[in-house]
N, C-alpha and C positions, 0 to 999 in steps of 0.2 A: 504494501501500499504506498508506503514512505517513498520508494524509486518511483511511482507512476505519479503522487502529489509533486514529487519534486520537476520531475519532467514535463508536468503541466506546468508546473508555476514560470518554467523556465521557457520553455515553449507560448505559451499564452498569458506573457506579463499583463498585457493590457485587462484582461479578463479575471484576471487574478485581482485586479484594482476595481472594476465594476463590480465584482461579487463582494469584496471586504466593504465595498462602500455600501451597497446595500445590505451587509451584516452587520454594520456601525449602527445604522438605522433601526435594529429590529433588536430592543433587547432582549425579547426572549429567547431570538435564536442565540445571541452573546452567550447568556446565562447558561442555556442548553449545552453548549460547547463546552462551557464549564465542568458542568456534568459529564458530560462522557468524557474529557479531562481526567478529571478525578476519579472515575470509575478505571479506566483503562489505566491508568498511574496506581493505583490503589492496588488493584488486578494484578499486574506487574510486580509491583513490590510484593505482594502477599505473598507469591507465588516463587521470586525467581529474585532474591536477596542477596546477590554475590559477591564482595568488596576486595575478589582476591584480584591482582594486576593479570589479566590474563581477557582472552576475550571477550568472557561471560560478563566482563565490568559494563560492555555496552549497553546490555540489555538494561542491567541497572540502573544506570543514566539513563536509560528512556526514560523508565518509570517513573524515577524521579523528577525527571524535566516533567513528566507529563501532570503528574501531582503536583508540583510547585505550581504551573501554569492554572491549571484548574481552580487552583488557592487564591492565586492572584484574581482570575476574573472574576470571581465572588469580593474581592477584599481592596481591590485597587484597580479596578475597572477604567478608568479615566486614565490611568498609566499606560496600559495596553491600547485603549483607542487612540490615545495622542501620541504615543512613540512609534506605533508600529502600522495600525491601520490608517495613519493620513499623512505616510511619506510613500508618495509613489515610487520612486528609484528605489528604495527597500523593501517593499514589494515585489518587486520583479524580479530583483536580484537575490532575494531571499531562496530560492526555490533550491539552490543548493545547498542546503542543509537537510534535508530531510533527503533528497539524493544521496547525497554520501553516504548519510545515516543508513538508509535503509540499504544501500550496495554493502556496507558492513556487515550490516544484520542475515542481510543473503549470503556472505562469505562463509558467516559463521555458521549458519543452518546447515548449507550444502556442502562446504567443504572442510569442516573442523570435526 
């Protein structure tokens, strides 16, 4: 999923900006994304919280990142809206993060 999301963000940066602008104007969708991030983060952390320095730490970091992003949506939503969703050049280029993270997780899953 992360690889596909990253490719979409890089290839269709203008659409990402349109979606995020629409998303910013819909508080229920914004908070629903916080719930989904919390659920994904808590699920990963509860099932796979390994802090040994090897390839498994990437999955643990993904879980903690999702959890923190979910918490930020509920407690500091204006920070996320102001610094990420309104910066169009940032939104177009940030697709590299899920792409690389997804490729790392695919490498771990299929080749380790």
